[in-house]
Structures are given as C-alpha cells and as structure tokens.
N, C-alpha and C positions, 0 to 999 in steps of 0.2 A: 448571451456569452459565447463567444466563439469556441470552436472544437479544440483551438490550440490552447486558448486560456484553459479550459476545462480539464484536459491533459496535464498542464502545468500544474492545477490546483491538485489533481489526483497524485500527480510525482511528488510533490511537497508533504501530502498526506502521508504517502509510502515511505519518504525519507523519515518523517518524524516518527513513524510506528518503528522503524528500522531502529532508531535511536533509545526508542522508548524499550523496545525488546532486548537491546544490549544492555541498558541499564539495570533492567529486571532481573536479567541473568547473571549479572555478574554481584548482585547483592547475596549476601549469605542466606537473606531469609526470603529466597526467590518462592513465588507463589506459583507453583506449575500450572493451575488453572488459569491464572491471569496470563500468562506468557503464551499458553494455548490460545487464548481469546485474541490475543495481540498478533498472533501469527495468523490466525484464520483471517482477521481484519486485513491483515498487510496481502495476504494472498487474493482476497477479493478487490482490492483495489487493483492489484496488478493484473489480474484477469480482467476487470473493466476498464484498463487503460490498454491492455491487448487487444480487447474486441474493438475499441474506439479505432484503434490504429489499423486494424484489419479492415474494419468497415471503411474508413478512409481511402486505405490501398484500393479496395475493390471499385469503388467509385472512379478513381484515375485511370 
C-alpha cells in the first residue's frame, strides 16, 4: 500500500470518527466514556497522519 493510500484511509477513518462523535454528543443519552474513547481514537489517527506527513516531508 502506498503512503498516500494509507493517509487517505486514515483520513476517512478520522472523518468517520468525527461524525460518530457528533452523533453521540447530540443524543440526549450521550455516554461520556464512549465519547471520550472516540475522541482519543480520533486524536491517535490525527497524530499518526501528522507523523507520516512529517516523515514524508523530511525525506524530500
């Protein structure tokens, strides 16, 4: 898998988590622990994407 493909997949997962967080926070019965877990996963994805981009930039 190419780096760009991997970044695209990570970005899609990031966007899906964003939607899931939005949906979870707009429900009256929002589960704070679930929302916190989703946000943690989203942050990990963002960190991974940034790391890959930085590694790519340092190669060029």
